[in-house]
MARTOR-528432 format. One line per 2 residues: number of its first residue (from 1); their letters; for each residue x negated, y negated, z of N, C-alpha, C. Coordinates in nm, 4 decimals. Layout:
<atoms>
NUM) A) X:Y:Z:X:Y:Z:X:Y:Z ~ ...
</atoms>
This chain:
<atoms>
1) II) -12.3088:-4.6989:21.9026:-12.4242:-4.6476:21.9232:-12.3469:-4.4670:21.9224 ~ -12.2594:-4.4192:21.9432:-12.1856:-4.3174:21.9627:-12.1506:-4.2874:21.8223
3) SV) -12.0970:-4.4020:21.7325:-12.1262:-4.3349:21.6277:-12.2259:-4.3143:21.5084 ~ -12.3569:-4.4008:21.5613:-12.4878:-4.3217:21.4785:-12.4970:-4.2206:21.4839
5) LV) -12.5256:-4.1825:21.6455:-12.5098:-4.0488:21.7413:-12.4708:-3.8942:21.5908 ~ -12.3507:-3.9330:21.5952:-12.2203:-3.8592:21.5156:-12.2958:-3.8483:21.4000
7) EL) -12.3541:-3.9418:21.2682:-12.3884:-3.9767:21.1903:-12.4938:-3.8500:21.1365 ~ -12.6325:-3.8866:21.2859:-12.7443:-3.8145:21.3163:-12.7569:-3.6964:21.3326
9) VK) -12.5992:-3.6490:21.4065:-12.6127:-3.4920:21.4308:-12.5581:-3.4389:21.2920 ~ -12.4648:-3.4955:21.1895:-12.4085:-3.4689:21.1100:-12.5216:-3.4532:20.9857
11) LI) -12.6195:-3.5288:20.9875:-12.7017:-3.4991:20.9173:-12.7952:-3.3811:20.9044 ~ -12.8252:-3.3611:21.0887:-12.9266:-3.2793:21.1022:-12.8701:-3.2008:21.0756
13) KF) -12.7603:-3.1096:21.0824:-12.6698:-3.0098:20.9978:-12.6522:-2.9591:20.8732 ~ -12.6720:-3.0939:20.8486:-12.6772:-3.0682:20.6574:-12.7186:-3.0199:20.6181
15) KQ) -12.7185:-2.9263:20.5347:-12.7983:-2.8333:20.4153:-12.8359:-2.8303:20.3075 ~ -12.7087:-2.8971:20.2394:-12.7490:-2.9825:20.0677:-12.8597:-3.0618:20.1125
17) KL) -12.9098:-3.1041:19.9366:-12.9832:-3.1761:19.9173:-12.9545:-3.2767:19.9604 ~ -12.8380:-3.3840:19.9444:-12.8391:-3.5224:19.9380:-12.6983:-3.5067:20.0455
19) YT) -12.7180:-3.6255:20.1587:-12.5754:-3.6485:20.2320:-12.5796:-3.7770:20.2264 ~ -12.4301:-3.7837:20.2251:-12.3907:-3.9066:20.1538:-12.2575:-3.9637:20.2697
21) IK) -12.3180:-4.1064:20.2730:-12.2760:-4.1906:20.3560:-12.2208:-4.3319:20.3368 ~ -12.0947:-4.3855:20.3381:-12.0125:-4.4983:20.3123:-12.0839:-4.6056:20.3749
23) ST) -12.1369:-4.6825:20.3007:-12.2052:-4.8310:20.3545:-12.1209:-4.9414:20.3950 ~ -12.1730:-5.0412:20.4681:-12.0383:-5.1611:20.4517:-12.0742:-5.2735:20.3553
25) DF) -12.2092:-5.2460:20.3138:-12.2670:-5.3237:20.1928:-12.1614:-5.3615:20.0811 ~ -12.1643:-5.4540:20.0217:-12.0968:-5.4836:19.9052:-12.1637:-5.5931:19.8262
27) TS) -12.1584:-5.5493:19.6819:-12.1820:-5.6502:19.5322:-12.1647:-5.8005:19.5547 ~ -12.2311:-5.8980:19.5153:-12.1691:-6.0272:19.4474:-12.2003:-6.0305:19.3384
29) NS) -12.1747:-6.1159:19.2903:-12.1776:-6.1867:19.1836:-12.2638:-6.3299:19.1949 ~ -12.4287:-6.2971:19.1767:-12.4809:-6.4543:19.1886:-12.4464:-6.5766:19.1098
31) RI) -12.4236:-6.5284:18.9688:-12.4332:-6.6122:18.8626:-12.2765:-6.6970:18.8659 ~ -12.1841:-6.6456:18.9690:-12.0626:-6.7261:18.9865:-12.1492:-6.8222:19.1198
33) IL) -12.1859:-6.7767:19.2294:-12.2614:-6.7976:19.3476:-12.3317:-6.9634:19.3124 ~ -12.4212:-6.9100:19.1937:-12.4833:-7.0125:19.1435:-12.3977:-7.1217:19.0512
35) ND) -12.3148:-7.0831:18.9887:-12.2575:-7.1860:18.9634:-12.1931:-7.2764:19.0265 ~ -12.0891:-7.2353:19.1323:-12.0303:-7.3016:19.2743:-12.1234:-7.4099:19.2672
37) LL) -12.1976:-7.3576:19.3367:-12.3655:-7.4473:19.3584:-12.3873:-7.5798:19.2898 ~ -12.4384:-7.5436:19.1761:-12.4332:-7.6124:19.0336:-12.3616:-7.7300:19.0396
39) QN) -12.2059:-7.6836:19.0112:-12.0847:-7.7657:18.9908:-12.0821:-7.8391:19.0746 ~ -12.1002:-7.8217:19.2286:-12.0979:-7.9100:19.3000:-12.1886:-8.0057:19.3255
41) AL) -12.3028:-7.9757:19.3115:-12.4623:-8.0934:19.3053:-12.4173:-8.1501:19.1703 ~ -12.3943:-8.0928:19.0824:-12.3842:-8.2368:18.9591:-12.2516:-8.3051:18.9993
43) HR) -12.1831:-8.3104:19.0313:-12.0281:-8.3951:19.0971:-12.1338:-8.5024:19.1810 ~ -12.2227:-8.4825:19.2529:-12.3046:-8.5354:19.3759:-12.4236:-8.6220:19.2577
45) GL) -12.4249:-8.5863:19.1658:-12.4904:-8.6437:19.0879:-12.6414:-8.6413:19.0283 ~ -12.6277:-8.4785:19.0991:-12.7973:-8.3780:19.0050:-12.7897:-8.4132:18.8698
47) EI) -12.8812:-8.4242:18.8087:-12.9366:-8.4187:18.6933:-13.0435:-8.3127:18.6252 ~ -13.0226:-8.2711:18.5276:-13.0934:-8.1512:18.5077:-13.1727:-8.1835:18.3734
49) SF) -13.3024:-8.1386:18.3718:-13.3483:-8.1663:18.2528:-13.4072:-8.0430:18.1825 ~ -13.3316:-7.9777:18.0811:-13.3727:-7.8436:17.9919:-13.4809:-7.8554:17.9475
51) KN) -13.5688:-7.7067:17.9235:-13.6903:-7.6857:17.8602:-13.7796:-7.7913:17.8739 ~ -13.7628:-7.8156:17.9984:-13.9031:-7.9642:17.9739:-13.9786:-7.8716:18.1003
53) KF) -14.0652:-7.8298:18.0981:-14.1429:-7.7204:18.1534:-14.2673:-7.8592:18.2622 ~ -14.2264:-7.8243:18.3928:-14.3191:-7.8778:18.4786:-14.4848:-7.8622:18.4828
55) TG) -14.5709:-7.9666:18.4454:-14.7094:-7.9623:18.4473:-14.8132:-8.0025:18.6029 ~ -14.7327:-8.1112:18.6344:-14.8128:-8.1628:18.7725:-14.7566:-8.2864:18.7899
57) YK) -14.8084:-8.3479:18.9048:-14.7386:-8.4707:18.9579:-14.8556:-8.5916:19.0288 ~ -14.8203:-8.6875:19.0399:-14.8858:-8.7972:19.0667:-14.8001:-8.8937:19.1834
59) KK) -14.8681:-8.9257:19.2788:-14.8038:-9.0632:19.3538:-14.8442:-9.1371:19.2854 ~ -14.7704:-9.2492:19.3597:-14.7610:-9.3619:19.2897:-14.6335:-9.4735:19.3813
61) GN) -14.7800:-9.4994:19.4750:-14.6867:-9.5671:19.6225:-14.6250:-9.5129:19.7012 ~ -14.4668:-9.5402:19.7016:-14.3497:-9.4740:19.7589:-14.3081:-9.3728:19.6535
63) EI) -14.3612:-9.3625:19.5603:-14.2866:-9.2919:19.4474:-14.3569:-9.1824:19.4097 ~ -14.3296:-9.0769:19.3084:-14.4173:-8.9567:19.2382:-14.3344:-8.9303:19.1078
65) LV) -14.4613:-8.9324:19.0611:-14.4528:-8.9218:18.8766:-14.4464:-8.7834:18.8552 ~ -14.3507:-8.7108:18.7784:-14.3218:-8.5422:18.8407:-14.4003:-8.5767:18.6165
67) EC) -14.4851:-8.4919:18.5702:-14.4806:-8.5072:18.5064:-14.4392:-8.3710:18.4167 ~ -14.3959:-8.3874:18.3229:-14.3413:-8.2171:18.2304:-14.4184:-8.2417:18.0517
69) ES) -14.3684:-8.1740:18.0214:-14.4237:-8.1465:17.8671:-14.3514:-8.2512:17.7867 ~ -14.1836:-8.2504:17.8114:-14.1255:-8.3433:17.7078:-14.0472:-8.4584:17.7664
71) EN) -14.0455:-8.5106:17.8633:-14.0300:-8.5668:17.9200:-14.0186:-8.5957:18.1086 ~ -14.0930:-8.7029:18.1132:-14.1866:-8.7361:18.2723:-14.0229:-8.8011:18.3633
73) LI) -14.0783:-8.7882:18.4935:-13.9508:-8.7859:18.5976:-14.0073:-8.9062:18.6741 ~ -13.9175:-8.9930:18.7555:-14.0006:-9.0418:18.8638:-13.8976:-9.0079:19.0255
75) TK) -13.9497:-9.0016:19.1553:-13.8475:-8.9699:19.2099:-13.9236:-8.9817:19.3092 ~ -13.8158:-8.9974:19.4461:-13.8780:-9.0337:19.6234:-13.9522:-8.9115:19.6721
77) NL) -13.8723:-8.7998:19.6339:-13.9057:-8.6642:19.6670:-13.9602:-8.5582:19.6193 ~ -13.9930:-8.4892:19.6234:-14.0872:-8.3709:19.5220:-14.0580:-8.2009:19.6233
79) VL) -13.9880:-8.1346:19.5172:-13.9694:-8.0079:19.5547:-13.9724:-7.8943:19.4861 ~ -14.1126:-7.8119:19.4988:-14.1417:-7.6900:19.3973:-14.1061:-7.5902:19.4032
81) CN) -13.9984:-7.5477:19.3582:-13.9351:-7.3853:19.3536:-13.9799:-7.3374:19.1820 ~ -14.1141:-7.3193:19.2454:-14.1885:-7.2903:19.0768:-14.2244:-7.1073:19.1089
83) GK) -14.2054:-7.0460:19.2069:-14.2309:-6.9341:19.2440:-14.3805:-6.9440:19.2756 ~ -14.4824:-6.8319:19.1827:-14.6451:-6.8191:19.1565:-14.6824:-6.9348:19.1603
85) EI) -14.6345:-7.0029:19.0492:-14.7208:-7.1546:19.0390:-14.7094:-7.2453:19.0763 ~ -14.6612:-7.2050:19.2248:-14.7155:-7.3067:19.3672:-14.8292:-7.3425:19.3979
87) TN) -14.9225:-7.1995:19.3499:-15.0287:-7.1777:19.3844:-15.1224:-7.2761:19.3450 ~ -15.1093:-7.3428:19.2730:-15.1310:-7.4503:19.1491:-15.1680:-7.6136:19.2007
89) FF) -15.0969:-7.6346:19.3175:-15.0581:-7.7272:19.3541:-15.0482:-7.7305:19.5113 ~ -15.0213:-7.6184:19.6024:-15.0175:-7.5550:19.7787:-15.1240:-7.4483:19.7516
91) TS) -15.2078:-7.4902:19.8490:-15.2770:-7.3424:19.9140:-15.2204:-7.2663:19.9615 ~ -15.2162:-7.1187:19.8629:-15.1198:-7.0105:19.8994:-15.1223:-6.9143:19.8276
93) NI) -15.1191:-6.7788:19.9046:-15.1541:-6.6462:19.8780:-14.9968:-6.5771:19.8523 ~ -14.9809:-6.6055:19.7035:-14.8602:-6.5223:19.6690:-14.8973:-6.3698:19.5700
95) KT) -14.7975:-6.2879:19.6316:-14.8417:-6.1310:19.6040:-14.7274:-6.1287:19.4544 ~ -14.7631:-6.0576:19.3778:-14.6563:-6.0257:19.2531:-14.6543:-5.8868:19.2564
97) SY) -14.5180:-5.8315:19.2487:-14.4910:-5.7042:19.2563:-14.3998:-5.6808:19.1572 ~ -14.3840:-5.5478:19.1027:-14.3465:-5.5012:18.9674:-14.2304:-5.4286:18.9726
99) AP) -14.1241:-5.4439:18.9847:-14.0074:-5.3499:18.9933:-13.9249:-5.3225:18.8627 ~ -13.9580:-5.1474:18.8563:-13.9208:-5.0940:18.7023:-13.7903:-5.0272:18.7887
101) ML) -13.7222:-5.0727:18.6232:-13.5460:-5.0380:18.5920:-13.5094:-5.0428:18.4673 ~ -13.3768:-4.9160:18.4821:-13.3474:-4.8484:18.3744:-13.2498:-4.9430:18.3080
103) VT) -13.2258:-4.9713:18.2108:-13.0836:-5.0046:18.1459:-12.9913:-4.9132:18.0692 ~ -12.9030:-4.8685:18.1623:-12.8114:-4.7792:18.1242:-12.6823:-4.7858:18.0712
105) KN) -12.6401:-4.6702:18.0351:-12.4867:-4.6944:17.9487:-12.4249:-4.5529:17.9424 ~ -12.3158:-4.5545:17.9709:-12.2135:-4.4107:17.9464:-12.2206:-4.2995:18.1329
107) IP) -12.2762:-4.4300:18.1862:-12.2111:-4.3902:18.3121:-12.0784:-4.3584:18.3665 ~ -12.0070:-4.2652:18.3962:-11.8915:-4.3202:18.3983:-11.8482:-4.4034:18.5034
109) VS) -11.7615:-4.4783:18.4477:-11.7190:-4.5798:18.5032:-11.6353:-4.6143:18.6854 ~ -11.5906:-4.4859:18.7145:-11.5950:-4.4304:18.8532:-11.6641:-4.4169:18.9011
111) QK) -11.8108:-4.4548:18.8889:-11.9168:-4.4174:18.9861:-11.9458:-4.5156:19.0392 ~ -11.9609:-4.5485:19.1758:-12.0080:-4.6625:19.2648:-12.1258:-4.7076:19.2722
113) PY) -12.1510:-4.8158:19.2622:-12.2831:-4.8449:19.3331:-12.3099:-4.7965:19.4229 ~ -12.4249:-4.7031:19.4536:-12.5029:-4.6513:19.5474:-12.6862:-4.6456:19.5656
115) VE) -12.7368:-4.6165:19.6865:-12.8681:-4.6236:19.6731:-12.9005:-4.4626:19.7220 ~ -13.0141:-4.3983:19.6857:-13.0313:-4.2856:19.7533:-13.1745:-4.2976:19.8018
117) LD) -13.2104:-4.2776:19.9506:-13.2809:-4.2502:19.9780:-13.3738:-4.1498:19.9997 ~ -13.4790:-4.1497:19.9938:-13.5855:-4.0349:20.0189:-13.7231:-4.0416:20.1170
119) IK) -13.7294:-3.9936:20.2009:-13.8558:-3.9803:20.2694:-13.9905:-4.0143:20.1862 ~ -14.0166:-3.9523:20.0363:-14.0936:-4.0281:19.9496:-14.0447:-4.1201:19.9101
121) EN) -14.1564:-4.2319:19.9081:-14.0916:-4.3968:19.8756:-14.0555:-4.3695:19.7080 ~ -14.1451:-4.2896:19.6076:-14.1294:-4.2987:19.4751:-13.9659:-4.2206:19.4694
123) NC) -13.9047:-4.1572:19.5660:-13.7838:-4.0911:19.4810:-13.6572:-4.1700:19.5086 ~ -13.6678:-4.2759:19.5668:-13.5808:-4.3818:19.6064:-13.5232:-4.4445:19.4532
125) IN) -13.3769:-4.4426:19.4584:-13.3127:-4.5200:19.3556:-13.1700:-4.5598:19.4215 ~ -13.1978:-4.6930:19.3131:-13.0504:-4.7830:19.3448:-12.9837:-4.7696:19.2036
127) YI) -12.8549:-4.7703:19.2187:-12.7933:-4.7736:19.0898:-12.6400:-4.8814:19.0736 ~ -12.6459:-4.9810:19.0189:-12.5124:-5.0686:19.0062:-12.4896:-5.0917:18.8820
129) GK) -12.3163:-5.0540:18.8670:-12.2783:-5.0306:18.6928:-12.2364:-5.2068:18.7180 ~ -12.2312:-5.2560:18.5366:-12.1915:-5.3588:18.4854:-12.0924:-5.3830:18.4105
131) EN) -12.0634:-5.4518:18.3370:-11.9374:-5.4747:18.2558:-11.9971:-5.4392:18.1183 ~ -11.8980:-5.3271:18.0388:-11.8984:-5.2524:17.9400:-11.9639:-5.1290:17.9759
133) NV) -11.9702:-5.0967:18.0825:-12.0276:-4.9506:18.0738:-12.1936:-4.9164:18.0970 ~ -12.2170:-5.0639:18.1216:-12.3920:-5.0829:18.0939:-12.4324:-5.0803:18.2477
135) GL) -12.5161:-5.0305:18.3004:-12.5614:-5.0338:18.4119:-12.6922:-5.0614:18.4369 ~ -12.7608:-5.0454:18.5798:-12.9220:-5.0818:18.6071:-12.9438:-4.9498:18.7318
137) MG) -13.0714:-4.9306:18.6623:-13.0803:-4.8194:18.7568:-13.3120:-4.8330:18.8125 ~ -13.2540:-4.8281:18.9280:-13.4216:-4.8701:18.9376:-13.4157:-4.8613:19.1024
139) GI) -13.5267:-4.9238:19.2067:-13.5023:-4.9133:19.3527:-13.6798:-4.9830:19.3844 ~ -13.7437:-4.9532:19.3791:-13.8645:-4.9844:19.3966:-13.9979:-5.0445:19.3326
141) SF) -14.0711:-5.1337:19.3952:-14.1718:-5.1600:19.3434:-14.3263:-5.1576:19.3737 ~ -14.4036:-5.2049:19.2782:-14.5725:-5.1776:19.2615:-14.6005:-5.2725:19.3001
143) DS) -14.7511:-5.2384:19.2857:-14.8043:-5.3916:19.2827:-14.8849:-5.3783:19.1414 ~ -14.9014:-5.3086:19.0460:-14.9522:-5.2787:18.9112:-14.8269:-5.2321:18.8118
145) KK) -14.8216:-5.2871:18.7141:-14.7186:-5.2576:18.5951:-14.7641:-5.1137:18.5566 ~ -14.9099:-5.0617:18.5235:-14.9509:-4.9503:18.5244:-14.8924:-4.8388:18.6070
147) KC) -14.8080:-4.8174:18.7176:-14.7753:-4.7211:18.8431:-14.5921:-4.7519:18.7492 ~ -14.5545:-4.8109:18.7103:-14.4176:-4.8208:18.6564:-14.3958:-4.7306:18.5883
149) DS) -14.4617:-4.6908:18.4685:-14.4186:-4.5628:18.3648:-14.3709:-4.4294:18.4314 ~ -14.4479:-4.3741:18.5439:-14.4320:-4.2364:18.5810:-14.2713:-4.2655:18.6638
151) YF) -14.2353:-4.3776:18.7116:-14.1124:-4.3648:18.8211:-14.0150:-4.4315:18.6599 ~ -14.0294:-4.4796:18.5696:-13.9580:-4.4715:18.4942:-13.9209:-4.3030:18.4046
153) NY) -13.9903:-4.2521:18.3951:-13.9864:-4.1158:18.3691:-13.9342:-4.0378:18.4625 ~ -13.9392:-4.0528:18.5992:-13.8357:-3.9957:18.6608:-13.6838:-4.0350:18.7117
155) LA) -13.7087:-4.1753:18.6782:-13.5386:-4.2122:18.6525:-13.4695:-4.1499:18.5268 ~ -13.5389:-4.1481:18.4073:-13.4997:-4.0855:18.3209:-13.4212:-3.9519:18.2758
157) TK) -13.5610:-3.8492:18.3734:-13.4696:-3.7341:18.4236:-13.3571:-3.6951:18.5499 ~ -13.3731:-3.8204:18.6217:-13.2573:-3.7777:18.7220:-13.1679:-3.8623:18.6237
159) LK) -13.1680:-3.9216:18.5287:-13.0165:-3.9805:18.4922:-12.9725:-3.8904:18.4350 ~ -13.0556:-3.8289:18.3170:-12.9627:-3.6857:18.2591:-12.9212:-3.5793:18.3394
161) SM) -12.9773:-3.5691:18.4114:-12.9444:-3.4444:18.5375:-12.7990:-3.4698:18.5989 ~ -12.8008:-3.5976:18.6103:-12.6947:-3.6478:18.7102:-12.5429:-3.6552:18.6021
163) WP) -12.5939:-3.7616:18.4480:-12.4571:-3.7496:18.3421:-12.4932:-3.7070:18.2437 ~ -12.5154:-3.5864:18.2019:-12.5526:-3.5503:18.0540:-12.5511:-3.6301:17.9770
165) NS) -12.3988:-3.7218:17.9335:-12.3833:-3.7977:17.8621:-12.4591:-3.9397:17.8378 ~ -12.5368:-3.9548:17.9026:-12.5618:-4.1160:17.9466:-12.6949:-4.1241:17.8567
167) EV) -12.7318:-4.2592:17.8735:-12.8211:-4.2944:17.7602:-12.9107:-4.3840:17.8479 ~ -13.0843:-4.4219:17.7907:-13.1232:-4.5122:17.8318:-13.1713:-4.6337:17.7381
169) LE) -13.0755:-4.7337:17.7425:-13.0937:-4.8451:17.6374:-13.2419:-4.9294:17.6344 ~ -13.2671:-4.9713:17.7699:-13.4039:-5.0611:17.7462:-13.4685:-5.0001:17.9051
171) RY) -13.5510:-5.0072:17.8720:-13.6988:-5.0644:18.0127:-13.7065:-5.1896:18.0729 ~ -13.6803:-5.2093:18.1815:-13.6613:-5.3421:18.2474:-13.8199:-5.3603:18.3633
173) VG) -13.8789:-5.4467:18.3462:-13.9769:-5.4539:18.4635:-13.9479:-5.6254:18.5588 ~ -13.8821:-5.6062:18.6433:-13.8715:-5.7677:18.6970:-13.9983:-5.7742:18.7738
175) EK) -14.0178:-5.9113:18.7644:-14.1446:-5.9722:18.9076:-14.0855:-6.0190:19.0226 ~ -14.1774:-5.9775:19.1054:-14.1283:-6.0675:19.2496:-14.2552:-6.1012:19.3015
177) HE) -14.2198:-6.2356:19.3098:-14.3023:-6.3217:19.3953:-14.3201:-6.3525:19.5239 ~ -14.3874:-6.3261:19.6203:-14.3530:-6.3322:19.7863:-14.5178:-6.4217:19.8283
179) II) -14.4916:-6.4746:19.9221:-14.6515:-6.5202:20.0059:-14.6096:-6.4387:20.1449 ~ -14.7174:-6.3643:20.0728:-14.7881:-6.2275:20.1806:-14.8604:-6.2801:20.3236
181) PN) -14.8022:-6.3005:20.4239:-14.8467:-6.3103:20.5923:-14.9570:-6.1799:20.6120 ~ -15.0721:-6.2208:20.6947:-15.1585:-6.0970:20.7697:-15.1166:-5.9367:20.7351
183) ES) -15.1744:-5.9849:20.6043:-15.2126:-5.8440:20.5318:-15.0806:-5.7512:20.5390 ~ -14.9619:-5.8169:20.5224:-14.8556:-5.7047:20.5018:-14.8408:-5.6772:20.3828
185) SR) -14.7487:-5.5907:20.3661:-14.7888:-5.4980:20.1768:-14.5851:-5.5812:20.1166 ~ -14.5388:-5.6319:20.2127:-14.4530:-5.7024:20.1903:-14.3683:-5.8307:20.2739
187) NY) -14.3205:-5.9009:20.2323:-14.2951:-6.0308:20.2789:-14.1360:-6.0311:20.2911 ~ -14.0394:-6.0584:20.4128:-13.8888:-6.0602:20.4165:-13.8280:-6.1895:20.4801
189) QF) -13.9098:-6.3079:20.4540:-13.8913:-6.3893:20.4706:-13.9127:-6.5274:20.4155 ~ -13.8347:-6.6061:20.4088:-13.9056:-6.7614:20.3747:-13.9821:-6.8157:20.3659
191) FI) -14.0603:-6.8981:20.3371:-14.1597:-7.0272:20.3459:-14.0745:-7.1510:20.2827 ~ -14.0825:-7.2696:20.3726:-14.0556:-7.3776:20.3454:-14.1472:-7.4785:20.4054
193) WN) -14.2524:-7.5277:20.3450:-14.3581:-7.5976:20.3681:-14.3578:-7.7093:20.3451 ~ -14.4591:-7.8620:20.3886:-14.4383:-7.9803:20.2816:-14.6219:-8.0033:20.3040
195) KK) -14.6619:-8.0826:20.2252:-14.7924:-8.1544:20.2022:-14.8184:-8.2140:20.3273 ~ -14.8881:-8.2350:20.4502:-14.8989:-8.3631:20.5432:-14.9118:-8.4843:20.5079
197) DT) -14.7967:-8.5765:20.5923:-14.7872:-8.7200:20.5881:-14.7540:-8.7239:20.4471 ~ -14.6891:-8.6472:20.3417:-14.6171:-8.6643:20.1833:-14.4391:-8.6030:20.2030
199) NI) -14.4296:-8.6514:20.0489:-14.2728:-8.6089:20.0837:-14.2643:-8.4929:19.9974 ~ -14.3171:-8.4433:19.9863:-14.3783:-8.3063:19.8872:-14.3565:-8.2013:19.8993
201) WA) -14.2412:-8.0931:19.8993:-14.2206:-8.0082:19.9362:-14.2577:-7.8992:19.8398 ~ -14.2477:-7.7172:19.9182:-14.2713:-7.6335:19.8442:-14.2097:-7.5433:19.9246
203) VI) -14.1103:-7.4643:19.8202:-14.0413:-7.3544:19.9166:-14.0538:-7.2490:19.8024 ~ -14.0436:-7.1206:19.8752:-14.0232:-6.9612:19.8200:-13.9595:-6.8689:19.8502
205) PG) -13.8772:-6.7423:19.8467:-13.8219:-6.6907:19.9249:-13.8953:-6.5689:19.9349 ~ -13.8279:-6.4708:20.0381:-13.8588:-6.3837:20.0474:-13.7766:-6.2606:20.0130
207) KF) -13.8288:-6.1446:20.0463:-13.7828:-5.9737:19.9906:-13.5523:-6.0212:19.9815 ~ -13.5280:-6.0722:20.0977:-13.3983:-6.0122:20.1320:-13.3128:-6.2158:20.1647
209) TL) -13.3880:-6.3035:20.0719:-13.3584:-6.4404:20.0876:-13.2359:-6.4801:20.0319 ~ -13.1550:-6.5430:20.0759:-13.0138:-6.5401:19.9508:-13.0211:-6.7695:19.9278
211) FS) -13.0592:-6.7642:19.8459:-13.1218:-6.9258:19.7807:-12.9314:-6.9445:19.8302 ~ -12.8015:-6.9605:19.8653:-12.7555:-7.0301:19.9003:-12.7721:-7.0674:20.0238
213) SF) -12.7717:-6.9991:20.1385:-12.8551:-7.0287:20.2735:-12.9402:-7.1093:20.3054 ~ -13.0757:-7.0127:20.1918:-13.1752:-7.1311:20.1656:-13.1689:-7.2583:20.1644
215) AT) -13.0546:-7.2972:20.0490:-13.0541:-7.4679:20.0669:-13.0112:-7.5566:20.2150 ~ -12.9593:-7.4730:20.2440:-12.9026:-7.5449:20.3908:-12.9835:-7.5553:20.4847
217) EF) -13.1032:-7.4583:20.4939:-13.1587:-7.4341:20.5309:-13.3374:-7.5433:20.5593 ~ -13.3337:-7.5706:20.4127:-13.4382:-7.6232:20.3356:-13.3750:-7.7755:20.4216
219) YR) -13.2783:-7.7653:20.4195:-13.1650:-7.9349:20.4398:-13.2354:-8.0084:20.5753 ~ -13.1980:-7.8655:20.6476:-13.2487:-7.8802:20.8176:-13.3816:-7.9475:20.8082
221) RA) -13.4508:-7.8668:20.7355:-13.5896:-7.8833:20.7190:-13.6571:-8.0164:20.7351 ~ -13.5540:-8.0327:20.6319:-13.6531:-8.1853:20.5526:-13.5484:-8.3171:20.6217
223) YN) -13.4533:-8.2920:20.6414:-13.3831:-8.4233:20.6918:-13.3283:-8.3911:20.8914 ~ -13.3999:-8.3222:20.8706:-13.4012:-8.2757:21.0806:-13.2219:-8.3041:21.1335
225) EN) -13.1428:-8.2532:21.0111:-12.9961:-8.2278:21.0785:-12.9698:-8.1602:21.0056 ~ -12.7874:-8.1245:21.0441:-12.7103:-7.9997:20.9505:-12.6307:-8.0605:20.8612
227) PE) -12.6212:-7.9799:20.7175:-12.5760:-8.0781:20.6019:-12.4005:-8.1179:20.6725 ~ -12.3605:-8.2043:20.6123:-12.1781:-8.2367:20.6354:-12.0991:-8.0760:20.6219
229) KT) -12.0169:-8.0400:20.7159:-11.9489:-7.9497:20.6458:-11.7949:-7.9870:20.6077 ~ -11.7524:-8.1288:20.6020:-11.6539:-8.1388:20.5591:-11.6365:-8.1845:20.3809
231) II) -11.6308:-8.1201:20.3035:-11.6729:-8.1604:20.1539:-11.5211:-8.1480:20.0708 ~ -11.6104:-8.1930:19.9249:-11.5071:-8.1706:19.8283:-11.5199:-8.0719:19.7756
233) DY) -11.5008:-7.9673:19.7472:-11.5486:-7.8706:19.6795:-11.4838:-7.8563:19.5314 ~ -11.5759:-7.8467:19.4498:-11.6108:-7.8782:19.3285:-11.5878:-7.6961:19.1983
235) SD) -11.6295:-7.6121:19.3196:-11.6505:-7.4820:19.2453:-11.5359:-7.4396:19.1982 ~ -11.5649:-7.3378:19.0990:-11.5295:-7.2736:18.9755:-11.5559:-7.1224:18.9585
237) NN) -11.4477:-7.0183:18.9096:-11.5450:-6.9409:18.8253:-11.5611:-6.9052:18.6787 ~ -11.5773:-7.0163:18.6307:-11.6015:-7.0211:18.4776:-11.7467:-7.0600:18.5052
239) VK) -11.8290:-6.9268:18.4736:-11.9951:-6.9880:18.4628:-12.0051:-7.0744:18.3436 ~ -12.0316:-7.1812:18.3770:-12.0995:-7.2799:18.2200:-12.2284:-7.2453:18.1517
241) KN) -12.2099:-7.1461:17.9918:-12.3353:-7.0797:17.9827:-12.4388:-7.1471:17.9050 ~ -12.3711:-7.3149:17.9020:-12.4921:-7.4061:17.8801:-12.5360:-7.4376:17.9743
243) TI) -12.5590:-7.3795:18.1492:-12.6491:-7.4444:18.2250:-12.6453:-7.3619:18.3157 ~ -12.5953:-7.2173:18.2779:-12.6664:-7.0869:18.3589:-12.6665:-6.9626:18.2635
245) SD) -12.7580:-6.9119:18.1963:-12.7797:-6.7979:18.1036:-12.7005:-6.6341:18.1522 ~ -12.6922:-6.6137:18.0629:-12.5961:-6.4893:18.0498:-12.7458:-6.3967:18.1113
247) TI) -12.7395:-6.2632:18.1909:-12.7595:-6.1670:18.2312:-12.8693:-6.1031:18.0888 ~ -12.9563:-6.1240:18.0954:-13.0393:-6.0776:17.9711:-13.1541:-5.9524:18.0262
249) WS) -13.2190:-5.8768:17.9393:-13.3435:-5.7948:17.9662:-13.3713:-5.7812:17.7549 ~ -13.4965:-5.7288:17.8433:-13.6045:-5.7496:17.6899:-13.6476:-5.5879:17.7067
251) KY) -13.7468:-5.5449:17.5809:-13.8062:-5.4259:17.5528:-13.9390:-5.4321:17.6511 ~ -13.9469:-5.3230:17.7510:-14.0839:-5.3268:17.8414:-14.2305:-5.3339:17.7344
253) KD) -14.2812:-5.3790:17.8109:-14.4315:-5.3816:17.7479:-14.5002:-5.3908:17.8659 ~ -14.5915:-5.2693:17.8487:-14.7284:-5.2557:17.9474:-14.8583:-5.3808:17.9160
255) K) -14.8585:-5.4640:17.9984:-14.9693:-5.5815:17.9327:-15.0888:-5.4942:17.9934
</atoms>
């Protein structure tokens, strides 16, 4: 509490435009985490069917026929993790929000990831640098794609004012799908639910859901016990590009 009060006093007395404070946050490589989970699952019998879009399912006694575009599957348990498409199979209210981000280049390598917070939400900015001196700049979400353009312009102006030699490579808009309860603007928690008296589940993350912990929580809900703690670890840092795609972006198009 004392440390917080000290920072608060410093903030009140601070006369310049920006007040900088070091955070305990740190970045992590989600692709490596996903790769480790996937490699362990494959060694335990997981099978993957690529380029095989899910279209529906039918109950057949104790089994479920999973209908897909190129290859059907038969299973005893079905878990839907297909974002907003869940609404086609479960009654739910899923909100889509749009996160505009600039793909940048030539920001100094020495620049650490940062978050710029402002009393006006539209002035908030996140920045993170990636490999080859490429970075991402964004920070907020809108309920309509049409609202992204003004924020793009603000980011581009801010970019040049901070780093005159920087460049905008592309504009990218990410889509976020969340179940919004009680007329809230955003959802910060995940949802796990199943159809009554069936072995068919649906899961969807919230704003700050970590997919690695989400998996263990689903196991607890489905099997009413904790997953085993002593396991053989098959993970490594060599991301298998045939199963986990590279980070990509495409040109922004306003629909």
